KOLFI-961512 format. One record per residue (C-alpha): residue in one letter; z, y, x; residue number from 1. Coordinates in nm, 2 decimals. Layout:
BEGIN
   r        w        v        u     k
   A        Z        Y        X   NUM
...
end
This chain:
BEGIN
   r        w        v        u     k
   M    11.64    11.96    12.52     1
   L    11.72    12.01    12.89     2
   A    11.72    11.67    13.06     3
   G    11.82    11.57    13.41     4
   I    12.09    11.44    13.64     5
   S    12.45    11.56    13.61     6
   G    12.54    11.88    13.80     7
   T    12.20    12.05    13.80     8
   G    12.32    12.35    13.59     9
   K    12.17    12.26    13.25    10
   T    12.46    12.38    13.05    11
   K    12.50    12.69    13.27    12
   L    12.13    12.77    13.22    13
   V    12.18    12.77    12.84    14
   E    12.48    13.00    12.87    15
   L    12.30    13.24    13.09    16
   F    12.00    13.25    12.86    17
   A    12.22    13.32    12.56    18
   R    12.40    13.60    12.75    19
   A    12.06    13.74    12.86    20
   I    11.96    13.79    12.49    21
   G    12.29    13.92    12.38    22
   C    12.45    13.60    12.24    23
   S    12.80    13.52    12.35    24
   S    13.11    13.35    12.23    25
   E    13.27    13.69    12.20    26
   N    13.03    13.81    11.93    27
   D    13.01    13.45    11.78    28
   R    12.64    13.43    11.84    29
   F    12.67    13.15    12.10    30
   K    12.85    12.82    12.04    31
   L    12.91    12.54    12.29    32
   I    12.98    12.21    12.13    33
   S    13.08    11.91    12.34    34
   V    12.94    11.59    12.18    35
   K    13.19    11.31    12.16    36
   P    13.10    10.94    12.23    37
   D    13.24    10.83    11.89    38
   W    13.02    11.05    11.67    39
   N    12.84    10.82    11.44    40
   D    12.73    11.02    11.14    41
   S    12.65    11.37    11.03    42
   A    13.01    11.44    10.92    43
   D    13.12    11.47    11.28    44
   L    12.89    11.78    11.31    45
   L    12.88    11.92    10.96    46
   G    13.22    11.83    10.82    47
   Y    13.40    11.60    10.58    48
   S    13.65    11.59    10.30    49
   N    14.00    11.47    10.41    50
   I    14.23    11.24    10.21    51
   R    14.35    11.53     9.99    52
   G    13.99    11.63     9.91    53
   D    13.99    11.94    10.12    54
   F    13.67    11.99    10.31    55
   Q    13.70    12.02    10.69    56
   P    13.40    12.21    10.82    57
   G    13.24    12.06    11.13    58
   P    13.20    12.25    11.46    59
   I    12.85    12.39    11.38    60
   L    12.90    12.49    11.02    61
   E    13.06    12.83    11.06    62
   T    12.79    12.93    11.31    63
   I    12.52    12.83    11.06    64
   K    12.70    13.04    10.80    65
   K    12.73    13.34    11.03    66
   A    12.36    13.31    11.13    67
   A    12.25    13.29    10.76    68
   E    12.45    13.61    10.69    69
   D    12.30    13.79    10.99    70
   P    11.92    13.71    10.98    71
   A    11.82    13.99    11.22    72
   N    11.99    13.85    11.52    73
   P    11.94    13.51    11.71    74
   Y    12.22    13.26    11.73    75
   L    12.23    12.98    11.99    76
   V    12.41    12.65    11.97    77
   C    12.44    12.42    12.28    78
   L    12.51    12.05    12.21    79
   D    12.65    11.96    12.55    80
   E    12.57    11.61    12.67    81
   M    12.42    11.54    12.33    82
   N    12.33    11.18    12.40    83
   L    12.68    11.06    12.48    84
   A    12.66    10.94    12.11    85
   R    12.34    10.82    11.94    86
   V    12.16    11.14    11.84    87
   E    11.98    10.98    11.55    88
   Y    12.32    10.89    11.40    89
   Y    12.52    11.22    11.40    90
   F    12.21    11.44    11.40    91
   S    12.02    11.26    11.12    92
   D    12.07    11.52    10.85    93
   F    11.94    11.79    11.08    94
   L    11.64    11.58    11.18    95
   S    11.55    11.53    10.81    96
   K    11.60    11.89    10.71    97
   M    11.38    12.01    11.00    98
   E    11.09    11.83    10.83    99
   T    11.14    12.04    10.52   100
   R    11.08    12.37    10.70   101
   H    10.85    12.61    10.52   102
   Y    10.77    12.98    10.50   103
   D    10.93    13.16    10.20   104
   G    10.79    13.51    10.24   105
   D    10.86    13.61    10.60   106
   Q    11.15    13.36    10.64   107
   I    11.15    13.00    10.74   108
   K    11.37    12.79    10.51   109
   T    11.47    12.43    10.48   110
   D    11.64    12.22    10.21   111
   R    12.01    12.26    10.19   112
   L    12.22    12.09    10.45   113
   L    12.50    12.01    10.20   114
   N    12.49    11.99     9.83   115
   E    12.76    11.99     9.56   116
   N    12.81    11.61     9.58   117
   D    12.93    11.65     9.94   118
   F    13.25    11.83     9.82   119
   D    13.55    11.67     9.65   120
   Q    13.65    11.81     9.31   121
   N    14.01    11.84     9.44   122
   D    13.91    12.07     9.73   123
   S    14.14    12.37     9.74   124
   N    13.95    12.58     9.99   125
   D    13.66    12.68     9.77   126
   S    13.44    12.51    10.02   127
   K    13.16    12.44     9.77   128
   A    13.10    12.81     9.72   129
   R    13.12    12.87    10.10   130
   Y    12.89    12.60    10.23   131
   S    12.69    12.43     9.95   132
   N    12.39    12.66     9.97   133
   L    12.35    12.66    10.35   134
   H    12.02    12.57    10.50   135
   I    11.90    12.58    10.87   136
   P    11.83    12.95    10.91   137
   D    11.53    13.06    11.12   138
   N    11.75    13.25    11.36   139
   L    11.95    12.95    11.46   140
   Y    11.84    12.78    11.78   141
   L    11.97    12.44    11.89   142
   I    11.96    12.35    12.26   143
   G    12.08    12.01    12.39   144
   T    12.17    11.91    12.74   145
   V    12.09    11.55    12.83   146
   N    12.21    11.33    13.11   147
   M    12.02    11.00    13.16   148
   D    12.27    10.75    13.31   149
   E    12.47    10.44    13.22   150
   T    12.71    10.64    13.00   151
   T    12.44    10.78    12.76   152
   H    12.20    10.65    12.50   153
   P    11.82    10.67    12.51   154
   F    11.64    10.89    12.25   155
   S    11.45    10.74    11.96   156
   K    11.09    10.86    11.90   157
   K    11.22    11.03    11.58   158
   V    11.43    11.26    11.80   159
   L    11.16    11.33    12.06   160
   D    10.91    11.41    11.80   161
   R    11.11    11.70    11.68   162
   A    11.22    11.85    12.02   163
   N    11.07    12.03    12.31   164
   T    11.20    11.87    12.64   165
   I    11.23    12.02    12.98   166
   E    11.31    11.77    13.26   167
   F    11.50    11.88    13.57   168
   N    11.34    11.63    13.81   169
   Q    11.34    11.84    14.13   170
   I    11.63    12.09    14.18   171
   D    11.66    12.32    14.49   172
   L    12.04    12.36    14.52   173
   T    12.00    12.61    14.80   174
   A    11.79    12.85    14.61   175
   F    12.09    13.07    14.51   176
   L    12.14    13.16    14.88   177
   E    11.81    13.36    14.87   178
   E    11.90    13.57    14.57   179
   D    12.00    13.94    14.58   180
   Y    12.32    13.97    14.38   181
   S    12.37    14.34    14.45   182
   D    12.21    14.44    14.12   183
   Q    12.36    14.30    13.80   184
   A    12.12    14.22    13.52   185
   Q    12.18    14.37    13.18   186
   S    12.15    14.18    12.86   187
   L    11.84    14.24    12.65   188
   K    11.89    14.38    12.30   189
   V    11.65    14.16    12.10   190
   T    11.61    14.07    11.74   191
   N    11.52    13.73    11.60   192
   Q    11.15    13.82    11.61   193
   F    11.17    13.78    11.99   194
   L    11.22    13.40    11.95   195
   K    11.09    13.33    11.60   196
   T    10.78    13.11    11.58   197
   K    10.47    13.23    11.40   198
   Y    10.35    12.89    11.31   199
   L    10.51    12.57    11.18   200
   N    10.22    12.33    11.19   201
   L     9.88    12.31    11.36   202
   K     9.70    12.37    11.03   203
   D     9.86    12.72    11.02   204
   L     9.63    12.82    11.30   205
   L     9.32    12.74    11.10   206
   P     9.05    12.86    11.09   207
   A     9.11    13.13    11.36   208
   K     9.20    12.88    11.63   209
   E     9.00    12.57    11.52   210
   V     8.87    12.49    11.87   211
   E     9.22    12.49    12.02   212
   V     9.36    12.28    11.73   213
   R     9.08    12.02    11.76   214
   R     9.13    12.00    12.14   215
   T     9.51    11.96    12.10   216
   T     9.48    11.70    11.83   217
   E     9.23    11.49    12.02   218
   E     9.46    11.50    12.32   219
   L     9.75    11.38    12.10   220
   E     9.53    11.09    11.98   221
   L     9.46    10.99    12.34   222
   L     9.83    11.00    12.43   223
   S     9.92    10.79    12.13   224
   G     9.66    10.53    12.23   225
   K     9.44    10.58    11.92   226
   S     9.07    10.62    11.91   227
   G     8.83    10.79    11.67   228
   K     8.73    11.14    11.58   229
   L     8.88    11.40    11.36   230
end
């Protein structure tokens, strides 16, 4: 999550990073989703069945499907102003599924995002076959931009526990004047291995990095106000 006051270039930074690693809206590997204030459950993001029973895929579902079918390349999704609505409401399914991540061979997998019960038997679009087996693929990266003002909602600990946050507290708006724009940077041609994590949990580092794991865990205990030894 990129947090800070409005107008500091958070969304633009996500777009530029995506472009730098070869992800764009043109090749369908970058998706910008504007969060709406009235989103209140996961159907707003994943999709829902209309009154006729036809499933209407949400704004992120096709990107997830494409990422799952193209595991070698990274895909980026930017949830713009993600706390205009309560994140733990519309993002609840993602937060829960993130907890199920595990290695299956050399791939990181989760439980399915949707199951057969999420589709109406009267659906005429064959949506069950298209979407019922989707999980969060390890080449899908979610980045949220966050404004903290009177129009937004605070984050719950459940959300913060599952995210890495970068705060834009001090911004030099004149820095661009010192840049040399005569040379145009080229996009990198990277595979998903460039971004993919090697470890899911601290225990995955044992026993090779026991000292670092112990030091990190003790620091977390201090931060949480707990006492005692491992």
